[in-house]
C-alpha positions, 0 to 999 in steps of 0.5 A, a space after each residue: 500499500 502506498 504511503 498516501 493511501 495509508 495515510 488517507 485510511 488512517 485519516 478516514 479511521 480517525 475521522 470515525 473515532 472522533 465520533 460525536 465530539 463537538 470540540 476537536 483539537 488538531 495537531 499539524 503535519 501531512 497526516 493531519 492534513 489528510 485528516 482535514 481533507 476527510 472531515 472538510 468533505 463531511 457535512 457533520 464535521 462542519 457543525 464542530 469547532 477546531 482548536 489548532 496546534 499551530 497557525 499552519 493548521 488554523 489556516 488549513 482548517 479555515 480554508 477547508 470551511 471549518 470553524 476555528 477556535 484559538 487555543 487561548 479562547 478554548 475551555 476544553 478539548 473533547 478529543 485531540 487528533 495528531 500524527 507522530 514522527 515515530 512510534 515504537 512497539 509499546 506505543 511511545 512516541 516522537 512528536 514535534 518534528 514540525 516545530 508546533 510541539 508545545 501547543 500540541 502537548 498541551 492540547 493533547 494533555 488537556 484533551 478528554 481523548 487522543 487519537 494518534 494518526 500513524 501509517 506503517 512508515 512511522 513504526 520503529 524498533 527503537 524511537 530516534 532511528 529515523 528522526 531526532 528527538 525534538 525538545 522545546 526551549 524557551 529562548 532564555 535557557 537555550 545555552 543552559 539546556 544545550 550545555 546540559 544535553 552535551 554534558 549528558 552525552 547527547 549530540 544537540 542542535 539548534 533549530 528554529 521554527 521555520 524553513 518548512 516547519 509548521 511552527 507555532 
């Protein structure tokens, strides 16, 4: 099965799992784009409200004709839908490769339910084997965090959101 077809099938399954939820948190990334495509074609999903994890997702939801509620105005999220960069056999994940990690984690934490859409290309034996492990760092703490990571033997690289990333 092609990756595109796998993502589409996974997005359709996620849409079914959303069920009657009215307030839906939405992550970011290419798999989430498929989810937005699927729900935008279903009239039942037009009555729901979507809380985006990034400006990129907000724009995609809005362009699809879906109602967007910014996180600062949301009092709660019934279900959160997102993708993942890698998933191991214990369902541990790497998330945040798209640079929208902080808000994704906040929405996922406060959601009553979480749905993570993954296709077969995201499954790994060991986390970190295909993608680096991202961490979010407050700008004022960059130097200290990088020093600590290196002290612990990790190879750390500094990356700004942007350059093709969906970022906050």
